[in-house]
ZAGUBA-22834 format. One record per residue (C-alpha): y, x, z. Coordinates in steps of 0.5 Angstrom, whole numbers, plus 500, padded with zeros to 3 digits. Layout:
% ZAGUBA-22834
YXZ
...
% end
This chain:
% ZAGUBA-22834
596422253
593427249
595433254
590430259
583432260
577427258
573428264
573433270
568437266
573439261
578440267
573445271
572449264
579450263
581452270
575457270
577460263
584461266
581465272
577469267
583471263
587473269
581477272
580481265
588483266
587486273
581490271
584493265
590495269
585498274
581502269
588505266
590507272
583510274
584514267
591516268
589519275
583522273
587526268
593528273
587531277
584535271
591537270
592539277
585543277
587546271
594548273
590551280
585554276
590557271
594560277
588562280
585566274
592569273
592571280
585574279
587578272
594581275
590583282
590590281
595591276
598598276
605598279
611598274
612606276
619608272
617615274
611614269
616612263
620618264
615623267
609624263
602625266
598631263
591630261
585634263
579636258
572638260
567641257
559639256
558641263
563637266
567644267
575643266
577647260
585645260
590641262
595638256
602635258
609638260
610640252
617640250
619635245
626632242
628626246
633622242
637616245
638609242
645612239
641617235
636612231
639610224
639602222
634604217
629606221
630601226
629596221
623599218
620599225
622592227
619589220
613593221
612592229
616586232
621582227
623578233
624583238
631581240
629574240
623574245
623576253
617581252
612577250
613573243
609566244
610564237
607570234
602570240
600563238
599565231
594571233
590566237
589562231
587568227
582570233
579564233
578564226
576571225
574573232
577577238
581582236
582580228
590580229
594583235
600579238
603585242
611586242
614593242
615592249
608590250
606597246
610601251
607598257
600599254
602606252
605608259
601604264
594601261
588603258
588600250
581596251
582589248
580584254
583578256
585581263
588587260
592582255
595578261
596584265
600587259
604581258
606580265
608588265
612587259
616581262
618585268
620591264
625587260
628585266
629592268
631595261
635593255
632592249
635598246
632602252
625599250
626601243
628608245
622609250
617606244
620611239
620617243
612616246
608614239
604619236
605621229
599625227
598633227
600634234
607631233
609626238
616622238
620620232
625626232
619631232
616627226
622627222
623635223
615636222
614632215
621632212
625638215
630633218
633634225
638629224
635622224
641619221
639623214
633619213
632615207
629609206
622611204
622616209
624611214
618606212
613612212
615614219
615606221
608605218
604612221
603609228
598604226
593609225
596616225
591621222
588616217
596615214
597623215
601624208
599631208
591629208
591622206
597621201
594615197
593612204
600614206
603611200
600604201
602604208
609606206
609600201
607595206
612597210
618596205
615589203
615587210
623589210
624585204
620579207
624579213
631580210
633588212
633590204
632587198
626586193
630591188
631596194
624596196
621597189
625602188
623606194
616605192
617609186
618615190
612620190
609622197
609629195
616629194
618627200
615632204
616639206
611645205
606644211
608648217
603650223
605646229
606651234
605649241
609653247
603652251
597657250
591652249
584655249
579653243
585650239
580648233
576644238
581641242
585639235
579635234
579632241
586630240
585626233
579622236
582620242
588618239
585614233
580610237
584609244
591609241
594613247
598619248
594625251
600629253
603623257
597618259
594622265
587622262
580625263
577627257
570629257
567633251
561636247
564643247
559648248
564654251
559659249
558657242
565656241
567663244
562666239
564663233
571664234
570672236
565672229
571669225
576673228
572680227
572684221
564685221
562681215
569680212
573683206
581684207
582680200
588676201
588669203
580669204
578664209
572661213
570656217
564653221
562647224
556647229
553640232
547638235
542635230
539630235
546627238
551629233
555632238
560638236
558644240
563649236
569649231
571655228
577652224
579659220
580666221
587666224
590673225
597670227
594667233
598660232
595654236
593648232
594651225
590648219
583646221
579648216
573646220
575639220
579638214
577638206
577645204
574644197
568641193
561642196
558645190
550644190
550642197
551635195
544635191
540633197
545627199
547624192
541626187
534628191
535624197
536617193
530619189
526620194
529614198
529609192
524611187
519615192
519621188
514626191
516633192
511635186
515630181
516634175
523635172
525639165
530644165
533644158
539643154
542637156
548632156
552628161
552620158
559621155
556627151
559633155
554639155
551641162
549648164
546652169
549657173
546662169
546659163
539659162
533654162
527654165
523648163
518644167
519645174
517641181
523637184
522642190
523648185
529645182
532645189
530651191
533655185
539650185
538648178
543643175
540639170
534637174
539634179
543630174
537627171
535625178
542622179
541618173
534616175
537613181
543610178
550611181
551605185
545607189
546614190
553612192
550607198
546613200
551618201
556613204
551612210
551619211
559619212
561621205
566615204
566615196
569609193
566611186
562617184
561620177
555624174
559630175
558629182
551631181
552638182
558637187
564636182
568631187
575629185
576630193
574636197
569635203
570638210
565643214
564637219
563632214
557636211
554638218
554631219
550629213
545634213
544633221
541626219
535629215
533633221
534627225
528623222
533619218
538617223
546619222
550619228
557621226
559628229
564627235
567631240
569626245
564622249
568618254
575618257
577615264
584612265
589613271
586606274
579609273
578605267
573608262
572608255
566610251
567614245
560615243
558613236
552608235
546611231
545608225
538609220
541612214
534613210
527612211
523617215
519620209
526621205
529625211
522629212
521631205
528633204
527637210
521640207
524642200
530645204
525649208
523652201
530654199
531658205
524661205
524663198
530660194
537661194
538661201
533667204
539670207
540665212
533665214
531666222
524668222
523665229
526658227
524653223
530653218
532648212
538649208
542649202
547654198
553652194
558655190
564652186
568654179
575653177
576648172
578651165
586649166
586652173
583659171
587660165
593658170
592664175
589668170
582668173
575669169
571663167
566664172
571665178
568662184
573659189
568656194
562658197
557654202
551654206
549648210
543648214
539646220
534647225
531641229
536643235
543645231
546643224
551648222
556648215
559654213
565655208
568661205
574660200
581661200
587658203
591658197
590659189
592665186
590671181
586674187
582667189
575669186
570670191
566677189
558677189
558679196
563674199
559669196
554671201
558670207
556663209
549665209
550671213
555667218
550661219
544666221
548669226
550663229
544659229
540666232
545666238
545658240
538656238
531659241
527654240
521655235
519647235
518645228
520638224
515633226
512630220
512622220
506618219
509615212
508622209
502626207
502633205
496635200
494641195
496640188
494644182
501647180
504645174
500638173
504632171
503627174
501631180
493632180
490634187
487641187
479641185
474644188
474650183
482650182
484657183
488659189
494662186
494655182
494651188
501648192
502644197
507638196
509632200
508624198
510618201
504615204
501610199
503613193
499620193
495622187
489619185
487624179
483631181
484637177
478638173
477646173
470647170
468654172
469657179
473664179
468670179
468675185
472681185
472688188
464688189
462694192
455697193
453703198
446706200
445707207
439713208
438711215
437704214
434705208
438699205
443697200
449694202
453689197
460686199
465683195
471678195
473671193
480669191
479662193
477657198
469658200
468651202
465649195
462655193
456660194
454666190
448669186
446676186
442678180
439685181
435690177
433697176
431702171
424701173
424694170
424691177
429685177
431679182
436673183
438673190
442667193
448668198
453664202
458669205
461675202
456680203
448682202
443687204
437690200
432693205
427699202
429699195
425703190
427711191
430714185
432708182
438706179
440699181
445694177
448688181
451682178
455677183
456670180
460665184
456658183
457651186
454649192
449645188
447651184
449647177
456651175
456658175
462663174
463665166
463672168
460676174
462682178
458688177
456694181
451700180
448704185
443710185
438710191
436718192
429720191
425723197
426730195
434729194
439729199
441722202
447724206
452722206
451715203
453714196
458708195
459705188
465700186
464695181
469691177
472685179
468680174
474679169
477685166
471690167
476695170
474699176
478700183
476703189
479697194
474697199
478692204
477684204
483680205
482675210
487670207
483671201
477670204
480663208
478666214
471667212
467671218
461675215
459679222
453675223
446677220
443674214
435674214
432673207
425674208
423677202
419681197
412682200
406686197
403680194
409679190
411672194
418671197
420667203
427665203
430664210
437663208
443667211
447666217
454668217
456667224
463669228
470667227
476670224
477676219
471680221
469683214
463687217
457686212
451683215
444685214
439682210
431683212
427682206
420681210
414676210
410674216
408680219
409685213
414690212
416692205
417700206
418701199
421696193
416696188
415692182
412686186
418686191
423685186
421679182
424677176
429672175
424666173
420668178
425667184
428661181
421657180
420659188
% end
């Protein structure tokens, strides 16, 4: 019985094992059921939560109002004070039906925007999945999954903000839209709504505007590709303004068409060879049937809104809040369209961009002189108009030199024959060289060679980075850029934005015309740019301080407004030799003139040039001054605040000896006309002081005898500060009497001189400690009448100036030369007594300001008055110095 258990114990153990196995099976089954139930519960909760979330997101969704699809809503634009400027909308436009759309254009649009347009029902879940994965990897908004149907919904009913709620609402309305309309109708809506830059809406108007074609079926493959690519970023791909970017975008569309099988690769490559310029008609002004005020400013408003919000300002019922100052805008327009400052030269144009220095808000745009009064013409204030000339120097040369090398404004640069790194000579505007000069002087005089040396010292890459922080957008720069020889031009608005950062403590805020927009569903979008620190505060202040010199004593004096603190820079350009030869212009012909300047409150860039090149497109000497004259008028009109630019703690301004290299601090005896005040980055100030051995001699010494007071009054001037000097008067007469008399002010009185004597006074400048004396004195001679002689009126003598021995009759003390020294107090030199002793009680120069009334000196000892000056009352020089 091999199957029998050997004992009861074995049988019991076997029975227990069987029960255990059955129990484990029951427990495992129960656990599985619990997990499955839990998953089902979570799925149900997820579904419920998803439904609840979906219900929440579509709550408040705008209705699918068919009237909005067919009947556009006008938008309202407001000025800086919230007052209505104008309504935009209700414009006549060319509406096309699906039957008007050629297959080449449809294929280009589908390949670019929605290749599966005819396969989905409003939402392309396959494309959406790919977009979600891209967004998870690269961040939300990295890739869009919107179909053409969704774009129609967004353009018509919703704000363009990228939130989950908006995307769900967009998808829901897209599904509903496809239930009501056919694919052909939806594509028709899309092509009639989208924006193509230059105020052009709808593909029919775009074809007419860019190619001059009113029949869409005449569009070529490269033309269709260009139109299909434009809507992604209309202004940035504008083929007139950005032909290179437009070509790249067109070629991307052609590649996509080949990828999706609409054309062959060979057809794509052939179309890519067509130049952009050959496709376009001559640029025409886009005239609107509606008269729009301030159209230069409104033009910028439309660009900003369409670029940043991707909306149709003519149809989407927006409230657009702007930065416009109507008073400033009206003044600028009236100024440009008047004949007050302008000549009647053919094609002469001017533009102005005025912005708030602290906020970057555009206050006014003068888009040009417009005698034809055409709305939305070429905007010379916001478009590239020409090379900037020397106005680029603070941006590319001297700003980076201060920022990265900490050059002081006293840094010495040599203006000398020089070459670019490739050996090409560089010249100054007048063909001359002025030798060593400070950076401040080089900028004030607009010397080219020091500017190039500054750029070379900084390096091209660092200069490019600095400039791009100011909105210049350089891909590459070259040494010729140092003096404004850019490959592409700049706009006045761009230059105003860059310069405003110098006046705003180094903070750059992109110039902008729009602060916010409000959509029909009351959703708001803030369009205010974020401030960015573009440079150190010491760079901003030191550039500003030098640019103030440009306006005060350099090339920009015509732009100075005496009641304001103005900084700015002039700039002119020249034609290349080839262009000058082509139009028969002289070698020194000037196509562009600039002035860019600012106060703490406003920044303005003014350009004068020509709308096209011709044999007369050469600015005269007067016409080159127009930007400075316009700047002065505009700034005087808008700015009435006399505040100055605050100097940051990172800057110190110190007196420096002119011409010292490296800079030396002015010494105690540095002549006043050799002292200049320069800015230094704190911590890099000069440590060496100029050693000027001798103080200056006094000048304009004069002596007058007053018979009533029986006293000789001496006065003189000193052309430097009085802080570290005193004076020493050597007196003698023809009777053999002499004395050395000290003075701390600019006058001295000798009481009771010897009657009938001829006195000679030599006035020296001495150091406070008396150890250093001027090499030459200022000398004067005066005769005291005898008792028998007529003593009135008093006799006055004028001495030499202590340097060249010439006499002059100038009896005026200059307060500026005196440094504000006040000489209205009294001097008491207890003096020469009959015993030959002298008690010197010093001098008291009390009072304030520029009072030049000479003090009196009483030469009296204790209780004794010398009525006559005898031999003992004017001791010898040795006697005085030994007391």
